[in-house]
N, C-alpha and C positions, 0 to 999 in steps of 0.2 A: 457253385456256388449261386445262390437266391441272393436278393438285391435287397432281403427281409432279415437274408441269414448277418449278420453282423458281431463283430468281436467287442464291439462299445454295448457297455451297461447304458442303455438310454437314462433310468432315473438319473444314474448319475450326472450322466451328458446334461441334462434341464436342470438338476440343483448347479453345477456349476456356469450353466449358463445365467442362471439367476442371480449370483453370485457378485457377476463379475460387468454383467448392466448395470451401470447409475443410477445415481438414485437421483430422485428428484425431492431434494432441499433447497427448500427457501433459505436465503441468505437474511442475515439480523443487517440495518441498517444502520442501529443507532450507535454500533461502535465507529463504524466510519465519518455519522457524521458530528460525533465528538472529537475523533481525528481530526476532521479543517475547523471544526472549531476552535481545538488548540490552538491549532498553526493559525489560523486568523489569528486566534487572541497575540499569539505572539507575536506572531508577527506586527500586530499596533502595537503594540508596547515595545517593540525594537525601532519602530519608527516614529513614536513618542521621543525615543529616549536620544534617540538623532536628535529628534528638533530641541526637544530642551535643552541639552547639556550644554554648560558652555566648549569656548572650542579649545584645545589644549595648544594651540602656539596663540600667541599672543602679539607676539612682533611680525610686522610682516617682512617679508619675503624680502623685498626689493633693496630694504635696507640692508640687510645682512651679504648681500651677493659680491662680488666681488668686482669693481673697476667704476 
């Protein structure tokens, strides 16, 4: 049997290789930037709320301690 004789269909094999080859797709950046911006805005909002909000405990803990 010669090296050129093969049971594989070369056209089908080339098509399969073409389908399995990874495509060079550019990924969009705006969804990533929008998510990062939303996360930054929410972090700043929570930080502002923590600073501006009045404290929940208005009495001294040292005054209520036994002893």
